[in-house]
MIMIDREN-332170 format. One record per atom (N, C-alpha, C, CB): x, y, z; residue number from 0; atom name. Coordinates in steps of 0.02 Angstrom, whole numbers, padded with zeros to 5 digits. Atoms other than C-alpha are relative to their C-alpha. Glycine has a CB too. Layout:
# MIMIDREN-332170
{xx X yy Y zz Z resi NUM name CA}
...
END
This chain:
# MIMIDREN-332170
{xx 00029 yy -00039 zz -00052 resi 0 name N}
{xx 07984 yy 01394 zz 04607 resi 0 name CA}
{xx -00037 yy 00064 zz -00021 resi 0 name C}
{xx 00052 yy 00017 zz 00046 resi 0 name CB}
{xx 00046 yy -00046 zz 00019 resi 1 name N}
{xx 07855 yy 01522 zz 04587 resi 1 name CA}
{xx 00039 yy 00058 zz -00018 resi 1 name C}
{xx -00052 yy 00013 zz 00051 resi 1 name CB}
{xx -00019 yy -00063 zz 00001 resi 2 name N}
{xx 07890 yy 01698 zz 04554 resi 2 name CA}
{xx -00011 yy 00042 zz 00059 resi 2 name C}
{xx -00027 yy 00026 zz -00050 resi 2 name CB}
{xx 00019 yy -00049 zz -00060 resi 3 name N}
{xx 07887 yy 01832 zz 04674 resi 3 name CA}
{xx -00066 yy 00030 zz -00014 resi 3 name C}
{xx 00054 yy 00059 zz 00010 resi 3 name CB}
{xx 00068 yy -00028 zz -00007 resi 4 name N}
{xx 07735 yy 01910 zz 04617 resi 4 name CA}
{xx -00060 yy -00061 zz -00014 resi 4 name C}
{xx -00006 yy 00064 zz -00057 resi 4 name CB}
{xx 00050 yy 00058 zz -00015 resi 5 name N}
{xx 07648 yy 01737 zz 04594 resi 5 name CA}
{xx -00009 yy -00027 zz 00082 resi 5 name C}
{xx 00027 yy -00065 zz -00044 resi 5 name CB}
{xx -00010 yy 00015 zz -00072 resi 6 name N}
{xx 07709 yy 01700 zz 04783 resi 6 name CA}
{xx -00046 yy 00060 zz 00039 resi 6 name C}
{xx 00087 yy 00002 zz 00020 resi 6 name CB}
{xx 00043 yy -00062 zz -00022 resi 7 name N}
{xx 07629 yy 01884 zz 04819 resi 7 name CA}
{xx -00087 yy -00018 zz -00003 resi 7 name C}
{xx 00020 yy 00070 zz -00058 resi 7 name CB}
{xx 00060 yy 00019 zz 00015 resi 8 name N}
{xx 07461 yy 01821 zz 04741 resi 8 name CA}
{xx -00015 yy -00046 zz 00044 resi 8 name C}
{xx -00007 yy -00019 zz -00061 resi 8 name CB}
{xx 00027 yy 00059 zz -00041 resi 9 name N}
{xx 07454 yy 01656 zz 04844 resi 9 name CA}
{xx -00007 yy 00038 zz 00071 resi 9 name C}
{xx 00055 yy -00073 zz 00001 resi 9 name CB}
{xx 00012 yy -00024 zz -00080 resi 10 name N}
{xx 07482 yy 01770 zz 05012 resi 10 name CA}
{xx -00060 yy 00042 zz -00012 resi 10 name C}
{xx 00070 yy 00049 zz 00042 resi 10 name CB}
{xx 00054 yy -00041 zz 00001 resi 11 name N}
{xx 07360 yy 01894 zz 04957 resi 11 name CA}
{xx -00081 yy -00054 zz 00000 resi 11 name C}
{xx 00014 yy 00051 zz -00072 resi 11 name CB}
{xx 00070 yy 00048 zz -00012 resi 12 name N}
{xx 07212 yy 01737 zz 04935 resi 12 name CA}
{xx 00008 yy -00021 zz 00053 resi 12 name C}
{xx -00017 yy -00060 zz -00042 resi 12 name CB}
{xx -00007 yy 00028 zz -00059 resi 13 name N}
{xx 07284 yy 01679 zz 05095 resi 13 name CA}
{xx -00032 yy 00047 zz 00063 resi 13 name C}
{xx 00074 yy -00013 zz 00006 resi 13 name CB}
{xx 00020 yy -00046 zz -00044 resi 14 name N}
{xx 07250 yy 01842 zz 05185 resi 14 name CA}
{xx -00087 yy 00005 zz -00011 resi 14 name C}
{xx 00044 yy 00071 zz -00016 resi 14 name CB}
{xx 00065 yy -00017 zz 00022 resi 15 name N}
{xx 07071 yy 01849 zz 05083 resi 15 name CA}
{xx -00029 yy -00059 zz 00032 resi 15 name C}
{xx -00012 yy 00009 zz -00080 resi 15 name CB}
{xx 00026 yy 00059 zz -00053 resi 16 name N}
{xx 07034 yy 01665 zz 05176 resi 16 name CA}
{xx -00005 yy 00015 zz 00051 resi 16 name C}
{xx 00033 yy -00053 zz 00011 resi 16 name CB}
{xx -00003 yy -00010 zz -00062 resi 17 name N}
{xx 07090 yy 01728 zz 05330 resi 17 name CA}
{xx -00053 yy 00057 zz 00030 resi 17 name C}
{xx 00068 yy 00016 zz 00010 resi 17 name CB}
{xx 00050 yy -00045 zz -00009 resi 18 name N}
{xx 06967 yy 01880 zz 05325 resi 18 name CA}
{xx -00066 yy -00023 zz 00002 resi 18 name C}
{xx 00005 yy 00043 zz -00043 resi 18 name CB}
{xx 00069 yy 00035 zz 00001 resi 19 name N}
{xx 06824 yy 01762 zz 05273 resi 19 name CA}
{xx -00008 yy -00040 zz 00056 resi 19 name C}
{xx -00011 yy -00043 zz -00060 resi 19 name CB}
{xx 00002 yy 00037 zz -00068 resi 20 name N}
{xx 06865 yy 01654 zz 05419 resi 20 name CA}
{xx -00029 yy 00034 zz 00046 resi 20 name C}
{xx 00061 yy -00016 zz 00027 resi 20 name CB}
{xx 00026 yy -00037 zz -00064 resi 21 name N}
{xx 06859 yy 01781 zz 05546 resi 21 name CA}
{xx -00068 yy 00035 zz -00002 resi 21 name C}
{xx 00048 yy 00053 zz 00020 resi 21 name CB}
{xx 00088 yy -00032 zz 00012 resi 22 name N}
{xx 06689 yy 01860 zz 05467 resi 22 name CA}
{xx -00039 yy -00056 zz 00015 resi 22 name C}
{xx -00027 yy 00027 zz -00087 resi 22 name CB}
{xx 00058 yy 00075 zz 00018 resi 23 name N}
{xx 06611 yy 01681 zz 05467 resi 23 name CA}
{xx 00012 yy -00010 zz 00075 resi 23 name C}
{xx 00027 yy -00085 zz -00069 resi 23 name CB}
{xx 00000 yy 00020 zz -00068 resi 24 name N}
{xx 06653 yy 01653 zz 05663 resi 24 name CA}
{xx -00026 yy 00044 zz 00057 resi 24 name C}
{xx 00063 yy -00015 zz 00013 resi 24 name CB}
{xx 00038 yy -00045 zz -00046 resi 25 name N}
{xx 06544 yy 01785 zz 05737 resi 25 name CA}
{xx -00017 yy -00039 zz 00074 resi 25 name C}
{xx -00072 yy 00024 zz -00039 resi 25 name CB}
{xx 00017 yy 00039 zz -00063 resi 26 name N}
{xx 06470 yy 01662 zz 05876 resi 26 name CA}
{xx 00051 yy -00035 zz 00045 resi 26 name C}
{xx -00043 yy -00050 zz -00020 resi 26 name CB}
{xx -00051 yy 00033 zz -00042 resi 27 name N}
{xx 06624 yy 01578 zz 05938 resi 27 name CA}
{xx 00065 yy 00032 zz -00015 resi 27 name C}
{xx 00003 yy -00078 zz -00012 resi 27 name CB}
{xx -00047 yy -00019 zz -00002 resi 28 name N}
{xx 06746 yy 01700 zz 05934 resi 28 name CA}
{xx 00069 yy -00015 zz 00058 resi 28 name C}
{xx -00025 yy 00050 zz -00006 resi 28 name CB}
{xx -00052 yy 00012 zz -00047 resi 29 name N}
{xx 06843 yy 01646 zz 06097 resi 29 name CA}
{xx 00027 yy -00066 zz -00024 resi 29 name C}
{xx -00024 yy -00001 zz 00075 resi 29 name CB}
{xx -00030 yy 00064 zz 00024 resi 30 name N}
{xx 06873 yy 01477 zz 06009 resi 30 name CA}
{xx 00054 yy 00008 zz -00061 resi 30 name C}
{xx -00059 yy -00045 zz -00023 resi 30 name CB}
{xx -00036 yy -00013 zz 00076 resi 31 name N}
{xx 06950 yy 01557 zz 05853 resi 31 name CA}
{xx 00058 yy 00048 zz 00027 resi 31 name C}
{xx -00059 yy 00045 zz -00070 resi 31 name CB}
{xx -00056 yy -00050 zz -00016 resi 32 name N}
{xx 07042 yy 01694 zz 05947 resi 32 name CA}
{xx 00078 yy -00016 zz -00005 resi 32 name C}
{xx -00011 yy 00019 zz 00068 resi 32 name CB}
{xx -00075 yy 00007 zz 00011 resi 33 name N}
{xx 07205 yy 01617 zz 05972 resi 33 name CA}
{xx 00031 yy -00017 zz -00056 resi 33 name C}
{xx 00023 yy -00040 zz 00035 resi 33 name CB}
{xx -00023 yy 00016 zz 00067 resi 34 name N}
{xx 07225 yy 01558 zz 05801 resi 34 name CA}
{xx 00007 yy 00065 zz -00035 resi 34 name C}
{xx -00049 yy -00048 zz -00038 resi 34 name CB}
{xx -00003 yy -00066 zz 00034 resi 35 name N}
{xx 07187 yy 01726 zz 05732 resi 35 name CA}
{xx 00063 yy 00043 zz 00041 resi 35 name C}
{xx -00081 yy 00042 zz 00006 resi 35 name CB}
{xx -00046 yy -00041 zz -00052 resi 36 name N}
{xx 07304 yy 01807 zz 05874 resi 36 name CA}
{xx 00073 yy -00032 zz -00044 resi 36 name C}
{xx -00011 yy -00028 zz 00105 resi 36 name CB}
{xx -00062 yy 00040 zz 00023 resi 37 name N}
{xx 07444 yy 01686 zz 05821 resi 37 name CA}
{xx 00001 yy 00006 zz -00079 resi 37 name C}
{xx -00004 yy -00082 zz 00024 resi 37 name CB}
{xx -00003 yy 00007 zz 00065 resi 38 name N}
{xx 07416 yy 01698 zz 05636 resi 38 name CA}
{xx 00030 yy 00073 zz -00023 resi 38 name C}
{xx -00072 yy -00020 zz -00029 resi 38 name CB}
{xx -00028 yy -00056 zz 00015 resi 39 name N}
{xx 07440 yy 01881 zz 05635 resi 39 name CA}
{xx 00070 yy 00022 zz 00018 resi 39 name C}
{xx -00038 yy 00037 zz 00021 resi 39 name CB}
{xx -00062 yy -00015 zz -00016 resi 40 name N}
{xx 07591 yy 01884 zz 05741 resi 40 name CA}
{xx 00058 yy -00051 zz -00051 resi 40 name C}
{xx 00004 yy -00011 zz 00084 resi 40 name CB}
{xx -00053 yy 00026 zz 00034 resi 41 name N}
{xx 07681 yy 01763 zz 05636 resi 41 name CA}
{xx 00003 yy 00022 zz -00073 resi 41 name C}
{xx -00003 yy -00070 zz 00005 resi 41 name CB}
{xx 00000 yy -00036 zz 00071 resi 42 name N}
{xx 07634 yy 01850 zz 05468 resi 42 name CA}
{xx 00051 yy 00058 zz -00003 resi 42 name C}
{xx -00074 yy 00030 zz -00018 resi 42 name CB}
{xx -00044 yy -00045 zz -00014 resi 43 name N}
{xx 07733 yy 01999 zz 05544 resi 43 name CA}
{xx 00068 yy -00021 zz 00007 resi 43 name C}
{xx -00019 yy 00030 zz 00051 resi 43 name CB}
{xx -00075 yy 00031 zz -00002 resi 44 name N}
{xx 07878 yy 01893 zz 05592 resi 44 name CA}
{xx 00018 yy -00020 zz -00049 resi 44 name C}
{xx 00014 yy -00051 zz 00040 resi 44 name CB}
{xx -00024 yy 00008 zz 00066 resi 45 name N}
{xx 07880 yy 01838 zz 05419 resi 45 name CA}
{xx 00029 yy 00062 zz -00035 resi 45 name C}
{xx -00051 yy -00027 zz -00038 resi 45 name CB}
{xx -00019 yy -00062 zz 00059 resi 46 name N}
{xx 07895 yy 02013 zz 05342 resi 46 name CA}
{xx 00049 yy 00031 zz 00045 resi 46 name C}
{xx -00069 yy 00062 zz -00028 resi 46 name CB}
{xx -00057 yy -00035 zz -00034 resi 47 name N}
{xx 08015 yy 02068 zz 05483 resi 47 name CA}
{xx 00071 yy -00044 zz -00035 resi 47 name C}
{xx -00009 yy -00008 zz 00097 resi 47 name CB}
{xx -00066 yy 00042 zz 00033 resi 48 name N}
{xx 08145 yy 01918 zz 05419 resi 48 name CA}
{xx -00001 yy 00020 zz -00065 resi 48 name C}
{xx -00002 yy -00085 zz 00002 resi 48 name CB}
{xx -00012 yy -00016 zz 00063 resi 49 name N}
{xx 08120 yy 01969 zz 05242 resi 49 name CA}
{xx 00029 yy 00064 zz 00006 resi 49 name C}
{xx -00057 yy -00004 zz -00042 resi 49 name CB}
{xx -00038 yy -00060 zz -00028 resi 50 name N}
{xx 08158 yy 02154 zz 05294 resi 50 name CA}
{xx 00066 yy 00007 zz 00029 resi 50 name C}
{xx -00033 yy 00021 zz 00043 resi 50 name CB}
{xx -00056 yy 00014 zz -00017 resi 51 name N}
{xx 08300 yy 02104 zz 05388 resi 51 name CA}
{xx 00051 yy -00033 zz -00045 resi 51 name C}
{xx -00009 yy -00030 zz 00048 resi 51 name CB}
{xx -00048 yy 00044 zz 00055 resi 52 name N}
{xx 08372 yy 01989 zz 05252 resi 52 name CA}
{xx 00023 yy 00057 zz -00069 resi 52 name C}
{xx -00056 yy -00080 zz -00037 resi 52 name CB}
{xx -00021 yy -00061 zz 00039 resi 53 name N}
{xx 08359 yy 02141 zz 05146 resi 53 name CA}
{xx 00022 yy 00060 zz 00008 resi 53 name C}
{xx -00034 yy 00015 zz -00025 resi 53 name CB}
{xx -00032 yy -00065 zz -00042 resi 54 name N}
{xx 08436 yy 02262 zz 05251 resi 54 name CA}
{xx -00041 yy 00061 zz -00016 resi 54 name C}
{xx 00082 yy 00017 zz -00022 resi 54 name CB}
{xx 00057 yy -00067 zz 00013 resi 55 name N}
{xx 08265 yy 02383 zz 05242 resi 55 name CA}
{xx 00043 yy 00037 zz 00052 resi 55 name C}
{xx -00102 yy -00011 zz 00024 resi 55 name CB}
{xx 00006 yy -00050 zz -00066 resi 56 name N}
{xx 08294 yy 02536 zz 05348 resi 56 name CA}
{xx -00036 yy 00020 zz 00041 resi 56 name C}
{xx 00006 yy 00043 zz -00005 resi 56 name CB}
{xx 00037 yy 00009 zz -00062 resi 57 name N}
{xx 08152 yy 02518 zz 05440 resi 57 name CA}
{xx -00047 yy -00068 zz -00007 resi 57 name C}
{xx -00046 yy 00069 zz 00014 resi 57 name CB}
{xx 00031 yy 00059 zz -00011 resi 58 name N}
{xx 08086 yy 02353 zz 05497 resi 58 name CA}
{xx -00068 yy 00011 zz 00024 resi 58 name C}
{xx 00036 yy -00041 zz 00043 resi 58 name CB}
{xx 00077 yy 00012 zz -00021 resi 59 name N}
{xx 07902 yy 02316 zz 05529 resi 59 name CA}
{xx 00014 yy -00012 zz 00078 resi 59 name C}
{xx -00043 yy -00073 zz -00043 resi 59 name CB}
{xx -00011 yy -00011 zz -00072 resi 60 name N}
{xx 07858 yy 02337 zz 05711 resi 60 name CA}
{xx -00043 yy -00078 zz 00028 resi 60 name C}
{xx -00039 yy 00087 zz 00030 resi 60 name CB}
{xx 00026 yy 00066 zz -00026 resi 61 name N}
{xx 07840 yy 02158 zz 05800 resi 61 name CA}
{xx -00049 yy 00012 zz 00039 resi 61 name C}
{xx 00044 yy -00040 zz 00035 resi 61 name CB}
{xx 00053 yy -00003 zz -00035 resi 62 name N}
{xx 07670 yy 02135 zz 05892 resi 62 name CA}
{xx -00027 yy -00064 zz 00033 resi 62 name C}
{xx -00043 yy 00028 zz -00039 resi 62 name CB}
{xx 00039 yy 00042 zz -00024 resi 63 name N}
{xx 07576 yy 02031 zz 06004 resi 63 name CA}
{xx -00061 yy 00032 zz 00008 resi 63 name C}
{xx 00023 yy -00028 zz 00052 resi 63 name CB}
{xx 00069 yy -00040 zz 00011 resi 64 name N}
{xx 07390 yy 02042 zz 05997 resi 64 name CA}
{xx -00053 yy -00037 zz 00037 resi 64 name C}
{xx -00024 yy 00004 zz -00082 resi 64 name CB}
{xx 00035 yy 00002 zz -00036 resi 65 name N}
{xx 07257 yy 02040 zz 06103 resi 65 name CA}
{xx -00064 yy 00016 zz -00024 resi 65 name C}
{xx 00022 yy 00028 zz 00042 resi 65 name CB}
{xx 00061 yy -00032 zz 00054 resi 66 name N}
{xx 07088 yy 02039 zz 05989 resi 66 name CA}
{xx -00072 yy -00015 zz 00046 resi 66 name C}
{xx -00003 yy -00052 zz -00093 resi 66 name CB}
{xx 00061 yy 00006 zz -00046 resi 67 name N}
{xx 06940 yy 02052 zz 06109 resi 67 name CA}
{xx -00059 yy -00019 zz -00041 resi 67 name C}
{xx -00018 yy 00068 zz 00040 resi 67 name CB}
{xx 00060 yy 00002 zz 00051 resi 68 name N}
{xx 06824 yy 02044 zz 05964 resi 68 name CA}
{xx 00008 yy -00005 zz -00071 resi 68 name C}
{xx -00038 yy 00055 zz 00006 resi 68 name CB}
{xx 00002 yy 00021 zz 00073 resi 69 name N}
{xx 06786 yy 01993 zz 05780 resi 69 name CA}
{xx 00027 yy 00072 zz -00022 resi 69 name C}
{xx -00082 yy -00027 zz -00034 resi 69 name CB}
{xx -00011 yy -00070 zz 00027 resi 70 name N}
{xx 06794 yy 02192 zz 05743 resi 70 name CA}
{xx 00079 yy 00008 zz 00004 resi 70 name C}
{xx -00041 yy 00061 zz 00046 resi 70 name CB}
{xx -00067 yy -00036 zz -00025 resi 71 name N}
{xx 06965 yy 02218 zz 05821 resi 71 name CA}
{xx 00047 yy -00065 zz -00047 resi 71 name C}
{xx 00013 yy 00005 zz 00111 resi 71 name CB}
{xx -00040 yy 00048 zz 00032 resi 72 name N}
{xx 07034 yy 02050 zz 05724 resi 72 name CA}
{xx 00010 yy 00012 zz -00070 resi 72 name C}
{xx -00026 yy -00063 zz 00008 resi 72 name CB}
{xx 00004 yy -00027 zz 00072 resi 73 name N}
{xx 06972 yy 02114 zz 05554 resi 73 name CA}
{xx 00047 yy 00059 zz -00005 resi 73 name C}
{xx -00075 yy 00023 zz -00021 resi 73 name CB}
{xx -00034 yy -00052 zz -00001 resi 74 name N}
{xx 07045 yy 02274 zz 05591 resi 74 name CA}
{xx 00090 yy 00005 zz 00006 resi 74 name C}
{xx -00032 yy 00026 zz 00049 resi 74 name CB}
{xx -00065 yy 00014 zz -00004 resi 75 name N}
{xx 07217 yy 02205 zz 05650 resi 75 name CA}
{xx 00008 yy -00030 zz -00063 resi 75 name C}
{xx 00020 yy -00040 zz 00058 resi 75 name CB}
{xx -00012 yy 00045 zz 00072 resi 76 name N}
{xx 07219 yy 02082 zz 05493 resi 76 name CA}
{xx 00002 yy 00049 zz -00056 resi 76 name C}
{xx -00066 yy -00058 zz -00019 resi 76 name CB}
{xx 00004 yy -00047 zz 00046 resi 77 name N}
{xx 07196 yy 02235 zz 05380 resi 77 name CA}
{xx 00069 yy 00030 zz 00003 resi 77 name C}
{xx -00059 yy 00047 zz 00011 resi 77 name CB}
{xx -00070 yy -00030 zz -00004 resi 78 name N}
{xx 07353 yy 02332 zz 05456 resi 78 name CA}
{xx 00055 yy -00054 zz -00006 resi 78 name C}
{xx 00010 yy 00038 zz 00068 resi 78 name CB}
{xx -00058 yy 00045 zz 00009 resi 79 name N}
{xx 07457 yy 02178 zz 05463 resi 79 name CA}
{xx -00004 yy -00016 zz -00084 resi 79 name C}
{xx -00007 yy -00074 zz 00053 resi 79 name CB}
{xx -00002 yy 00019 zz 00088 resi 80 name N}
{xx 07414 yy 02134 zz 05268 resi 80 name CA}
{xx 00039 yy 00065 zz -00025 resi 80 name C}
{xx -00093 yy -00007 zz -00048 resi 80 name CB}
{xx -00034 yy -00052 zz 00050 resi 81 name N}
{xx 07460 yy 02311 zz 05215 resi 81 name CA}
{xx 00082 yy 00000 zz 00023 resi 81 name C}
{xx -00040 yy 00087 zz 00010 resi 81 name CB}
{xx -00068 yy -00019 zz -00021 resi 82 name N}
{xx 07628 yy 02321 zz 05332 resi 82 name CA}
{xx 00037 yy -00075 zz -00056 resi 82 name C}
{xx 00013 yy -00002 zz 00109 resi 82 name CB}
{xx -00037 yy 00059 zz 00035 resi 83 name N}
{xx 07668 yy 02131 zz 05254 resi 83 name CA}
{xx -00006 yy 00003 zz -00085 resi 83 name C}
{xx -00035 yy -00075 zz 00030 resi 83 name CB}
{xx 00002 yy -00031 zz 00064 resi 84 name N}
{xx 07617 yy 02180 zz 05080 resi 84 name CA}
{xx 00049 yy 00059 zz -00036 resi 84 name C}
{xx -00060 yy 00022 zz 00002 resi 84 name CB}
{xx -00062 yy -00040 zz 00026 resi 85 name N}
{xx 07740 yy 02318 zz 05080 resi 85 name CA}
{xx 00058 yy -00024 zz -00003 resi 85 name C}
{xx 00013 yy 00051 zz 00031 resi 85 name CB}
{xx -00056 yy 00031 zz 00005 resi 86 name N}
{xx 07867 yy 02229 zz 05135 resi 86 name CA}
{xx 00025 yy -00066 zz -00057 resi 86 name C}
{xx 00002 yy -00018 zz 00062 resi 86 name CB}
{xx 00023 yy 00052 zz 00067 resi 87 name N}
{xx 07822 yy 02073 zz 05013 resi 87 name CA}
{xx 00013 yy 00035 zz -00072 resi 87 name C}
{xx -00091 yy -00018 zz 00001 resi 87 name CB}
{xx -00016 yy -00060 zz 00066 resi 88 name N}
{xx 07820 yy 02209 zz 04877 resi 88 name CA}
{xx 00062 yy 00013 zz -00019 resi 88 name C}
{xx -00022 yy 00070 zz 00013 resi 88 name CB}
{xx -00076 yy -00014 zz 00002 resi 89 name N}
{xx 08002 yy 02241 zz 04888 resi 89 name CA}
{xx 00041 yy -00059 zz -00046 resi 89 name C}
{xx 00030 yy 00002 zz 00083 resi 89 name CB}
{xx -00043 yy 00047 zz 00010 resi 90 name N}
{xx 08051 yy 02063 zz 04845 resi 90 name CA}
{xx -00003 yy -00009 zz -00087 resi 90 name C}
{xx -00021 yy -00065 zz 00047 resi 90 name CB}
{xx -00007 yy 00013 zz 00062 resi 91 name N}
{xx 08107 yy 02032 zz 04661 resi 91 name CA}
{xx 00010 yy -00070 zz -00023 resi 91 name C}
{xx 00046 yy 00037 zz -00020 resi 91 name CB}
{xx -00023 yy 00066 zz 00023 resi 92 name N}
{xx 08130 yy 01863 zz 04588 resi 92 name CA}
{xx 00072 yy -00015 zz 00006 resi 92 name C}
{xx -00017 yy -00009 zz -00066 resi 92 name CB}
{xx -00069 yy 00025 zz -00009 resi 93 name N}
{xx 08308 yy 01872 zz 04601 resi 93 name CA}
{xx 00022 yy -00002 zz 00072 resi 93 name C}
{xx 00047 yy 00042 zz -00038 resi 93 name CB}
{xx -00022 yy 00003 zz -00077 resi 94 name N}
{xx 08296 yy 01898 zz 04798 resi 94 name CA}
{xx -00032 yy -00075 zz 00028 resi 94 name C}
{xx -00037 yy 00076 zz 00049 resi 94 name CB}
{xx 00035 yy 00071 zz -00030 resi 95 name N}
{xx 08193 yy 01724 zz 04803 resi 95 name CA}
{xx 00060 yy -00038 zz 00029 resi 95 name C}
{xx -00043 yy -00053 zz -00064 resi 95 name CB}
{xx -00046 yy 00054 zz -00017 resi 96 name N}
{xx 08368 yy 01637 zz 04827 resi 96 name CA}
{xx 00035 yy 00028 zz 00054 resi 96 name C}
{xx 00047 yy -00023 zz -00057 resi 96 name CB}
{xx -00043 yy -00012 zz -00043 resi 97 name N}
{xx 08432 yy 01741 zz 04958 resi 97 name CA}
{xx 00003 yy -00034 zz 00068 resi 97 name C}
{xx -00003 yy 00057 zz 00006 resi 97 name CB}
{xx 00010 yy 00043 zz -00048 resi 98 name N}
{xx 08477 yy 01664 zz 05117 resi 98 name CA}
{xx -00039 yy 00042 zz 00059 resi 98 name C}
{xx 00070 yy -00033 zz 00020 resi 98 name CB}
{xx 00035 yy -00035 zz -00043 resi 99 name N}
{xx 08372 yy 01708 zz 05278 resi 99 name CA}
{xx 00024 yy -00044 zz 00058 resi 99 name C}
{xx -00078 yy 00007 zz -00014 resi 99 name CB}
{xx -00004 yy 00035 zz -00048 resi 100 name N}
{xx 08427 yy 01672 zz 05453 resi 100 name CA}
{xx -00051 yy -00047 zz 00034 resi 100 name C}
{xx 00017 yy 00036 zz 00031 resi 100 name CB}
{xx 00052 yy 00038 zz -00028 resi 101 name N}
{xx 08255 yy 01604 zz 05491 resi 101 name CA}
{xx -00022 yy -00070 zz -00037 resi 101 name C}
{xx -00056 yy 00045 zz 00004 resi 101 name CB}
{xx 00017 yy 00054 zz 00059 resi 102 name N}
{xx 08215 yy 01493 zz 05331 resi 102 name CA}
{xx 00063 yy -00002 zz -00036 resi 102 name C}
{xx -00066 yy 00021 zz -00054 resi 102 name CB}
{xx -00057 yy 00013 zz 00043 resi 103 name N}
{xx 08326 yy 01433 zz 05191 resi 103 name CA}
{xx 00005 yy 00066 zz -00041 resi 103 name C}
{xx -00011 yy -00068 zz -00048 resi 103 name CB}
{xx 00014 yy -00061 zz 00050 resi 104 name N}
{xx 08265 yy 01574 zz 05073 resi 104 name CA}
{xx -00047 yy 00060 zz 00016 resi 104 name C}
{xx -00029 yy -00028 zz -00063 resi 104 name CB}
{xx 00051 yy -00046 zz -00010 resi 105 name N}
{xx 08163 yy 01723 zz 05056 resi 105 name CA}
{xx -00062 yy -00045 zz -00035 resi 105 name C}
{xx 00019 yy 00079 zz -00035 resi 105 name CB}
{xx 00048 yy 00023 zz 00050 resi 106 name N}
{xx 08061 yy 01633 zz 04923 resi 106 name CA}
{xx -00032 yy -00060 zz 00047 resi 106 name C}
{xx 00037 yy -00026 zz -00077 resi 106 name CB}
{xx 00030 yy 00033 zz -00077 resi 107 name N}
{xx 08038 yy 01504 zz 05089 resi 107 name CA}
{xx -00048 yy 00042 zz 00034 resi 107 name C}
{xx 00060 yy -00010 zz 00059 resi 107 name CB}
{xx 00029 yy -00027 zz -00040 resi 108 name N}
{xx 07996 yy 01622 zz 05189 resi 108 name CA}
{xx -00087 yy 00046 zz -00025 resi 108 name C}
{xx 00059 yy 00038 zz 00025 resi 108 name CB}
{xx 00070 yy -00021 zz 00042 resi 109 name N}
{xx 07853 yy 01692 zz 05049 resi 109 name CA}
{xx -00044 yy -00058 zz -00001 resi 109 name C}
{xx 00014 yy 00023 zz -00081 resi 109 name CB}
{xx 00030 yy 00059 zz -00006 resi 110 name N}
{xx 07788 yy 01519 zz 05052 resi 110 name CA}
{xx -00021 yy -00010 zz 00060 resi 110 name C}
{xx 00035 yy -00047 zz -00017 resi 110 name CB}
{xx 00046 yy 00003 zz -00058 resi 111 name N}
{xx 07761 yy 01504 zz 05219 resi 111 name CA}
{xx -00041 yy 00045 zz 00020 resi 111 name C}
{xx 00028 yy -00010 zz 00047 resi 111 name CB}
{xx 00062 yy -00044 zz -00004 resi 112 name N}
{xx 07669 yy 01655 zz 05230 resi 112 name CA}
{xx -00070 yy -00014 zz -00041 resi 112 name C}
{xx 00022 yy 00065 zz -00022 resi 112 name CB}
{xx 00063 yy 00014 zz 00034 resi 113 name N}
{xx 07554 yy 01603 zz 05097 resi 113 name CA}
{xx -00039 yy -00065 zz 00040 resi 113 name C}
{xx 00017 yy -00017 zz -00082 resi 113 name CB}
{xx 00027 yy 00068 zz -00039 resi 114 name N}
{xx 07543 yy 01430 zz 05188 resi 114 name CA}
{xx -00034 yy 00012 zz 00064 resi 114 name C}
{xx 00060 yy -00050 zz 00020 resi 114 name CB}
{xx 00025 yy 00000 zz -00084 resi 115 name N}
{xx 07522 yy 01497 zz 05368 resi 115 name CA}
{xx -00067 yy 00035 zz -00011 resi 115 name C}
{xx 00057 yy 00051 zz 00064 resi 115 name CB}
{xx 00059 yy -00036 zz 00015 resi 116 name N}
{xx 07379 yy 01619 zz 05306 resi 116 name CA}
{xx -00052 yy -00049 zz -00004 resi 116 name C}
{xx 00006 yy 00041 zz -00063 resi 116 name CB}
{xx 00047 yy 00050 zz 00001 resi 117 name N}
{xx 07286 yy 01488 zz 05231 resi 117 name CA}
{xx -00022 yy -00059 zz 00040 resi 117 name C}
{xx 00009 yy -00019 zz -00043 resi 117 name CB}
{xx 00018 yy 00046 zz -00053 resi 118 name N}
{xx 07299 yy 01362 zz 05367 resi 118 name CA}
{xx -00028 yy 00029 zz 00056 resi 118 name C}
{xx 00053 yy -00035 zz 00020 resi 118 name CB}
{xx 00029 yy -00040 zz -00071 resi 119 name N}
{xx 07265 yy 01483 zz 05512 resi 119 name CA}
{xx -00072 yy 00026 zz -00033 resi 119 name C}
{xx 00060 yy 00079 zz 00034 resi 119 name CB}
{xx 00071 yy -00033 zz 00043 resi 120 name N}
{xx 07098 yy 01529 zz 05392 resi 120 name CA}
{xx -00032 yy -00078 zz 00009 resi 120 name C}
{xx 00013 yy 00036 zz -00105 resi 120 name CB}
{xx 00023 yy 00052 zz 00008 resi 121 name N}
{xx 07067 yy 01332 zz 05388 resi 121 name CA}
{xx -00027 yy -00006 zz 00087 resi 121 name C}
{xx 00055 yy -00054 zz -00037 resi 121 name CB}
{xx 00010 yy 00004 zz -00069 resi 122 name N}
{xx 07090 yy 01321 zz 05578 resi 122 name CA}
{xx -00042 yy 00043 zz 00040 resi 122 name C}
{xx 00052 yy 00003 zz 00024 resi 122 name CB}
{xx 00058 yy -00052 zz -00036 resi 123 name N}
{xx 06976 yy 01472 zz 05637 resi 123 name CA}
{xx -00066 yy -00017 zz -00054 resi 123 name C}
{xx 00029 yy 00102 zz 00000 resi 123 name CB}
{xx 00070 yy 00033 zz 00035 resi 124 name N}
{xx 06838 yy 01392 zz 05510 resi 124 name CA}
{xx -00011 yy -00070 zz 00054 resi 124 name C}
{xx 00016 yy -00029 zz -00103 resi 124 name CB}
{xx -00003 yy 00049 zz -00044 resi 125 name N}
{xx 06868 yy 01230 zz 05609 resi 125 name CA}
{xx -00034 yy 00012 zz 00071 resi 125 name C}
{xx 00067 yy -00013 zz 00006 resi 125 name CB}
{xx 00012 yy -00019 zz -00061 resi 126 name N}
{xx 06842 yy 01333 zz 05774 resi 126 name CA}
{xx -00070 yy 00029 zz 00006 resi 126 name C}
{xx 00050 yy 00045 zz 00019 resi 126 name CB}
{xx 00078 yy -00065 zz -00018 resi 127 name N}
{xx 06662 yy 01427 zz 05731 resi 127 name CA}
{xx -00034 yy -00073 zz -00007 resi 127 name C}
{xx -00036 yy 00088 zz -00078 resi 127 name CB}
END
């Protein structure tokens, strides 16, 4: 299994791909919008799962997104990435094997966050 730091780097790369995909979809935002809204909602859910498992005193806020424009999506992505990176930043290698109620382990949740961001970027690119 990759280290917590390596997984955070994968997640950050996924967020970069997601940003690039959103920036490239200007002319066909309505087709890409559902994938962007879903990706951001799901990333927050994964952060909440980790925060709950690690018994954080303050959980990230769950949100539903209605992103009317590409600019709104980029702003929301920035906020979601900041929130998620804060939560994911608390994960140490020893935490990766902790069981979660949502997936097998915290490591699995981090891997899902990376894969989900990259997969959503591909979906958005395909819609543009």
